[in-house]
C-alpha positions as MATLAB code, in Angstrom:
seq = 'MTGENEYDVIVVGLGPGGEHVAIKAAESGLRVLGVEERLVGGECPYFGCVPSKMMIAAAHTLREARRVGELAGSSTVSPDWTPVATRIRDEATDDWDDTAAVKRLEDAGATFVRGRGVLAGDGGVTVDGTTYRASRGIVVNTGTAPAAPPIDGLADTPYWTNRDMVKLTELPGSAVVIGGGAIGCELAQVMALFGVQVTMVEVADRLVALEEPEASAALEHAFAETGIQVLTGASIGSVSYSEGRFTLDVDGQEIGADKLLVAAGRRNNLLGLGLEHVGLDPESRVLDPDDHMRVADGVWAIGDIVGKGAFTHVSMYQGAVVLNDLLGRDGPWADYRAVSRVTFTAPEVASVGLTEKAAREQGIDVVVATGDLGGRGWMAREEGLIKLVADRDREILVGGVVVGPAGGEIMSMLELAVHAEVPLPTLLHQHFAYPTYHRAYETVLKDLGEQLGGH';
ca = [
      78.749  -16.275   82.281;
      76.675  -13.156   81.705;
      74.396  -11.033   83.863;
      70.652  -10.909   83.446;
      70.843   -7.476   81.765;
      73.611   -8.399   79.319;
      72.944   -9.309   75.691;
      74.786   -9.698   72.425;
      72.507   -7.261   70.574;
      69.987   -4.652   71.690;
      67.468   -3.378   69.140;
      65.935   -0.014   70.053;
      62.741    0.462   68.070;
      60.849   -2.506   66.646;
      59.395   -1.212   63.418;
      59.569   -3.612   60.452;
      63.358   -3.465   60.077;
      64.127   -3.580   63.786;
      61.704   -6.426   64.374;
      63.310   -8.331   61.494;
      66.804   -7.850   62.923;
      65.724   -8.915   66.410;
      63.963  -12.070   65.236;
      66.631  -13.218   62.790;
      69.498  -12.446   65.162;
      67.771  -14.418   67.916;
      67.086  -17.326   65.559;
      70.803  -17.293   64.716;
      71.633  -17.942   68.366;
      72.440  -14.427   69.566;
      71.097  -13.102   72.859;
      68.787  -10.301   71.758;
      66.857   -7.636   73.639;
      64.141   -5.755   71.759;
      62.960   -2.407   73.117;
      59.810   -0.620   71.930;
      57.806    2.125   73.645;
      54.774    1.887   71.353;
      53.618   -1.088   69.253;
      55.906   -3.882   68.060;
      55.777   -3.751   64.283;
      55.887    0.032   64.115;
      53.854    2.429   62.025;
      53.344    0.175   59.008;
      50.956   -2.509   60.308;
      48.986   -0.300   62.679;
      48.829    3.195   61.169;
      50.496    3.099   57.759;
      50.913    0.622   54.930;
      48.499   -2.121   55.941;
      45.409   -0.216   57.132;
      45.807    2.478   54.480;
      45.911   -0.139   51.728;
      42.712   -1.642   53.099;
      41.133    1.793   52.741;
      42.543    2.168   49.241;
      41.320   -1.269   48.132;
      37.819   -0.393   49.298;
      37.865    3.036   47.651;
      39.148    1.678   44.346;
      36.427   -0.972   44.408;
      33.882    1.845   44.574;
      35.635    3.538   41.675;
      35.473    0.418   39.528;
      31.829   -0.228   40.434;
      30.949    3.227   39.165;
      32.384    2.266   35.766;
      29.908   -0.551   35.252;
      27.587    1.816   33.384;
      30.421    2.660   30.978;
      31.480   -0.924   30.355;
      28.930   -3.510   31.340;
      25.391   -2.355   32.063;
      24.222   -0.582   35.200;
      24.947   -0.590   38.933;
      24.046    1.250   42.104;
      26.864    2.157   44.477;
      26.222    3.104   48.118;
      29.467    3.797   50.019;
      29.660    2.506   53.578;
      32.760    3.002   55.745;
      31.721    0.422   58.341;
      33.207   -2.651   56.577;
      36.484   -0.763   56.123;
      36.708    0.248   59.784;
      35.856   -3.291   60.871;
      38.513   -4.863   58.639;
      41.178   -2.455   59.868;
      40.329   -3.069   63.518;
      39.911   -6.844   63.335;
      42.172   -8.024   60.521;
      44.977   -5.476   60.259;
      45.595   -4.177   63.766;
      43.970   -6.548   66.286;
      42.374   -3.379   67.670;
      45.850   -1.824   67.897;
      47.152   -4.603   70.107;
      50.636   -6.034   69.488;
      50.295   -9.186   71.615;
      50.792  -11.417   68.571;
      53.861   -9.453   67.460;
      55.440   -9.638   70.917;
      54.810  -13.392   71.016;
      56.413  -13.769   67.581;
      59.482  -11.971   68.887;
      59.712  -14.011   72.057;
      59.054  -17.293   70.236;
      62.149  -16.538   68.162;
      64.169  -16.390   71.383;
      64.430  -12.638   71.923;
      63.627  -10.792   75.150;
      61.185   -7.896   74.982;
      61.029   -4.759   77.119;
      58.336   -2.123   76.730;
      59.608    1.417   77.188;
      61.689    4.220   75.748;
      65.276    3.177   75.111;
      68.030    5.772   75.537;
      71.641    5.215   74.498;
      73.915    5.275   77.558;
      77.355    4.716   76.045;
      79.691    1.712   76.374;
      77.116   -0.562   74.771;
      74.423    0.473   77.191;
      70.736    1.230   76.688;
      68.654    2.582   79.559;
      64.922    1.804   79.714;
      62.927    3.332   82.564;
      65.919    3.471   84.873;
      67.327    0.023   84.065;
      70.493   -0.210   81.985;
      71.052   -3.139   79.627;
      74.332   -3.795   77.843;
      75.151   -5.242   74.431;
      78.484   -6.958   73.760;
      78.221   -6.871   69.961;
      76.227   -3.729   69.399;
      73.036   -1.710   69.338;
      70.659   -1.351   66.403;
      68.606    1.854   66.357;
      65.293    1.868   64.483;
      63.252    4.558   66.227;
      61.295    5.649   63.147;
      59.231    8.775   62.703;
      56.125   10.520   63.976;
      53.673   12.752   62.087;
      54.893   16.343   61.848;
      52.766   19.469   61.835;
      53.857   22.655   60.043;
      54.167   25.843   62.138;
      50.864   27.353   60.988;
      49.268   29.975   63.185;
      46.500   28.371   65.270;
      46.982   24.811   64.007;
      48.304   23.387   67.289;
      45.167   24.535   69.120;
      42.808   22.575   66.843;
      41.766   18.882   66.913;
      43.323   18.116   63.525;
      43.901   14.558   62.330;
      47.078   12.777   61.306;
      47.212    9.386   59.575;
      47.126    7.785   63.030;
      43.705    9.282   63.670;
      42.282    8.496   60.266;
      42.945    4.758   60.445;
      40.776    4.579   63.575;
      37.741    6.326   62.064;
      34.400    4.583   62.336;
      32.703    7.093   60.034;
      33.801    9.719   57.509;
      32.991   13.430   57.571;
      31.011   15.330   54.975;
      33.990   17.492   54.044;
      37.715   17.602   54.753;
      40.808   19.638   53.992;
      44.093   17.779   53.545;
      47.309   19.703   54.177;
      50.115   17.999   52.299;
      50.319   16.606   48.789;
      52.843   13.833   49.296;
      52.080   10.124   49.088;
      50.162    9.893   52.385;
      48.088   12.999   51.745;
      47.239   11.979   48.187;
      46.272    8.417   49.084;
      44.021    9.403   51.976;
      42.490   12.365   50.141;
      41.435   10.153   47.240;
      40.075    7.504   49.602;
      37.815   10.065   51.250;
      36.725   11.557   47.931;
      35.787    8.171   46.477;
      33.664    7.567   49.588;
      31.805   10.792   48.898;
      33.661   13.263   51.115;
      34.108   16.765   49.682;
      37.899   17.134   49.712;
      40.217   20.113   49.284;
      43.980   19.521   49.123;
      46.421   22.274   50.080;
      50.094   21.883   49.110;
      52.824   24.508   49.542;
      54.924   23.073   46.689;
      53.955   23.911   43.134;
      52.595   20.414   42.465;
      51.422   17.197   44.108;
      53.972   14.417   44.806;
      56.638   17.044   44.275;
      59.513   14.571   44.684;
      58.325   12.662   41.624;
      58.567   13.631   37.953;
      56.478   16.673   36.897;
      54.670   14.490   34.338;
      53.510   12.199   37.163;
      52.252   15.158   39.171;
      50.259   16.462   36.210;
      48.640   13.070   35.607;
      47.668   12.713   39.262;
      46.259   16.233   39.478;
      44.139   15.532   36.393;
      42.802   12.326   37.976;
      42.033   14.162   41.198;
      40.099   16.837   39.333;
      38.015   14.105   37.687;
      37.336   12.659   41.151;
      36.093   16.047   42.344;
      39.038   16.890   44.588;
      39.925   20.577   44.702;
      43.717   20.888   44.547;
      45.475   24.088   45.631;
      49.213   23.978   44.932;
      51.806   26.667   45.550;
      49.591   27.631   48.465;
      50.399   29.661   51.568;
      48.391   28.891   54.712;
      48.083   31.969   56.905;
      46.154   30.442   59.786;
      43.905   27.626   60.959;
      41.025   27.940   63.410;
      38.351   25.653   64.816;
      34.948   26.644   66.132;
      31.617   24.884   66.613;
      32.777   21.676   64.978;
      34.257   23.264   61.869;
      37.754   24.130   60.650;
      38.554   27.352   58.825;
      41.793   27.888   56.901;
      43.137   31.123   55.480;
      44.777   30.025   52.207;
      46.280   32.918   50.244;
      43.610   35.218   51.634;
      40.794   32.815   50.736;
      38.714   31.274   53.518;
      38.286   27.504   53.230;
      36.043   25.604   55.603;
      35.547   21.899   56.311;
      34.286   19.496   58.937;
      37.690   17.892   59.447;
      41.355   18.661   58.798;
      43.952   15.999   57.965;
      47.584   17.077   58.292;
      49.876   14.952   56.132;
      52.734   17.411   55.777;
      55.720   15.211   56.478;
      57.188   13.342   59.408;
      59.908   13.977   61.984;
      62.600   11.494   62.933;
      62.434   10.191   66.507;
      66.009   11.110   67.452;
      65.586   13.850   70.048;
      66.455   12.624   73.531;
      67.830    9.319   72.220;
      71.215    9.881   73.902;
      73.159   10.241   70.666;
      75.803   12.283   72.503;
      76.729    9.173   74.503;
      77.925    7.399   71.343;
      79.755   10.398   69.863;
      76.927   11.707   67.674;
      75.278   15.118   67.571;
      72.245   15.045   69.916;
      70.525   17.600   67.660;
      70.830   15.401   64.561;
      67.729   15.304   62.388;
      69.012   12.337   60.402;
      71.813    9.802   60.888;
      74.401    9.095   58.193;
      75.416    5.418   58.076;
      78.193    3.758   56.110;
      77.389    0.930   53.716;
      77.270   -1.506   56.669;
      74.634    0.768   58.299;
      77.053    1.723   61.083;
      76.700    5.228   62.519;
      79.128    4.883   65.454;
      81.356    2.272   67.025;
      79.050   -0.603   67.917;
      75.923    1.230   66.751;
      73.892    0.572   63.604;
      70.892    2.607   62.408;
      68.155    1.643   59.967;
      64.809    2.850   58.693;
      63.426    6.342   58.322;
      66.053    7.895   60.621;
      68.844    7.403   58.066;
      67.105    9.271   55.258;
      67.549    6.705   52.491;
      63.826    6.296   51.855;
      61.004    6.232   54.393;
      59.603    2.910   53.218;
      59.065   -0.433   54.921;
      60.978   -2.231   52.186;
      64.009    0.028   52.672;
      64.014   -0.603   56.424;
      63.794   -4.360   55.854;
      66.588   -4.179   53.289;
      68.794   -2.266   55.724;
      67.974   -4.747   58.465;
      69.325   -7.523   56.251;
      72.551   -5.530   55.773;
      72.930   -5.150   59.547;
      72.407   -8.873   60.048;
      75.189   -9.579   57.567;
      77.508   -7.391   59.635;
      76.408   -8.753   63.015;
      76.774  -12.353   61.880;
      80.144  -11.850   60.200;
      78.974  -12.337   56.629;
      80.760  -10.678   53.729;
      77.888   -8.523   52.537;
      76.188   -7.605   50.342;
      76.264   -4.067   51.683;
      73.867   -1.172   51.223;
      73.264    0.093   47.678;
      70.596    2.695   46.918;
      70.785    2.950   43.118;
      67.399    1.325   42.660;
      65.224    2.433   45.581;
      61.604    2.043   44.496;
      58.486    3.784   45.755;
      54.769    3.644   44.983;
      51.937    6.045   45.723;
      48.809    3.866   45.694;
      46.395    6.334   44.172;
      44.325    5.778   41.041;
      46.387    5.953   38.905;
      49.334    4.587   40.870;
      52.572    6.562   40.715;
      55.504    4.139   40.810;
      59.122    5.135   40.422;
      62.626    3.850   40.940;
      66.080    5.361   41.016;
      66.758    8.927   39.960;
      64.370   11.493   38.558;
      65.534   13.473   35.542;
      66.314   16.455   37.792;
      68.254   14.378   40.325;
      70.251   12.676   37.569;
      71.244   16.009   36.050;
      72.227   17.321   39.479;
      74.585   14.340   39.811;
      76.302   15.363   36.575;
      74.953   12.497   34.473;
      74.630   13.108   30.739;
      70.914   12.407   30.705;
      68.698   11.058   27.935;
      64.960   11.058   28.583;
      61.950    9.590   26.809;
      58.269    9.598   27.728;
      55.367    7.646   26.303;
      51.667    7.053   26.784;
      50.832    3.939   28.810;
      48.008    3.143   26.412;
      45.219    0.633   26.846;
      44.981   -3.120   27.058;
      43.188   -4.013   23.873;
      39.627   -4.881   24.836;
      39.745   -2.920   28.090;
      38.629    0.678   28.501;
      41.475    3.117   28.187;
      43.154    4.262   31.398;
      45.336    7.356   31.359;
      48.970    6.834   32.235;
      52.571    7.238   31.153;
      56.062    5.822   31.333;
      59.107    8.071   31.625;
      62.613    6.639   31.455;
      65.850    8.362   32.491;
      69.051    6.999   30.951;
      72.782    7.622   31.269;
      74.007    8.427   27.735;
      77.611    7.401   28.414;
      76.875    4.012   29.987;
      73.689    3.339   27.972;
      71.769    2.131   31.009;
      68.653    3.289   32.820;
      69.187    5.197   36.069;
      65.532    5.868   36.871;
      61.988    6.151   35.694;
      58.345    6.417   36.595;
      55.182    4.542   35.672;
      51.794    6.180   36.132;
      48.773    3.980   35.606;
      46.720    1.038   36.857;
      48.959   -1.368   38.786;
      51.865    1.014   38.218;
      53.844   -0.627   41.007;
      53.657   -3.989   39.247;
      54.415   -2.563   35.789;
      57.474   -0.901   37.331;
      59.054   -4.228   38.307;
      60.882   -4.584   34.991;
      62.198   -1.041   35.338;
      63.329   -1.755   38.893;
      65.311   -4.784   37.750;
      66.812   -2.844   34.834;
      68.082   -0.047   37.082;
      69.325   -2.379   39.795;
      71.154   -4.749   37.433;
      72.286   -1.978   35.048;
      70.892   -3.890   32.080;
      72.188   -2.453   28.784;
      69.534   -0.537   26.853;
      69.910   -2.688   23.692;
      69.210   -5.787   25.797;
      66.038   -4.195   27.148;
      64.869   -3.098   23.721;
      65.507   -6.373   21.924;
      63.087   -8.474   23.946;
      59.493   -9.558   23.512;
      56.750   -7.381   25.052;
      53.520   -9.328   25.441;
      50.416   -7.918   23.775;
      48.050   -6.605   24.985;
      49.630   -5.452   28.250;
      50.375   -2.125   29.868;
      54.061   -2.944   30.139;
      54.236   -3.138   26.346;
      54.421    0.675   26.463;
      58.065    0.256   27.509;
      58.904   -0.758   23.939;
      57.891    2.590   22.452;
      59.770    4.575   25.108;
      62.883    2.407   24.796;
      62.861    2.862   21.026;
      62.786    6.608   21.550;
      65.814    6.358   23.833;
      67.594    4.144   21.327;
      67.079    6.676   18.535;
      68.471    9.454   20.726;
      71.509    7.316   21.380;
      72.141    6.848   17.688;
      70.026    3.798   16.982;
      70.265    0.274   18.333;
];
């Protein structure tokens, strides 16, 4: 017999991965408590993936409509943010209400508690003064929050983060975006395609700096064509706000705009979590799990806080690994050789596995080939590229990037090749349908084959 505050599993943080663990564990017959202080479902459905992709779909529709004159006659395009805001509020977020998500959790058999969960040791989690205990273990999935760089004056201004932008009912006339990663690039291009005058400021020497340099160059070229001013390698001296306008000192140059979006990274929600009560450093910025996702005795961690890729699909993948462990299954366990990621700009930047630089840093004898994505026969040409990174000794792909329309879909073959370690000759000696974008793989693979001595 167990007490009312005793469970088999407690899940602290119900983002996509945590919610998945809680539901599936409950459906498997375990007594599960889910704890969330904000919205069940996490950042993705309310402030990230889902609403942002609604924005992107709308913006890209405007982009395509403007090409009618080039391809099919004439058209008049009048951007209107109202349908976008309405869709996000009504279809994506239920006006930022998680009632349906909580019901889904409880219908699966889990118990839900709203509040901040703190690890208390000995299988305990304290929520607002009440301590709950887990006999099998605790799963931590506390996620991240938007971070702001320590720029003089920034904290005293009403700047936006992604959480503010998804709630907009109208767009400004001009905006500065600090941060040239995936979030900053996606939202900057959305605004620009809706007619906002956009300036991007990035401290690194290129946009999407974690991707291949060739991808950065292609994206910067596309942004220039869209009318976005891109300042890379920039140093921001200060930010001020007065009479409804932001002013930034960027390398001694004064840049003004109606609004300021800060998309300069995220911070893990680990501070004050009680890590010291389970033998972990309370000052940890990231947790380091084993291949079962365990970070301490009876404690698993998943999602952004483990630093294996801040993506919904990675969190879900890790949640499945935890379920295998909780339910006594023999794996499979965590493997990050083929982590994929997509920046949903136009063109999309989709990559998997290691970049050329990362592969060299791991001591791999690298072979690289790059090719033009090309067109699709009767369709107008879209700029893009494919870059493949191979291991010379094993003759397999270890990474690559696709830049172009539907880059994330074109990448699927590359993702499978890296994950399954498909031999390069097998990849090369297959049929590539014509006319498709993915046919560009053939040219790049042939280049790799020639560098490896012919296949």
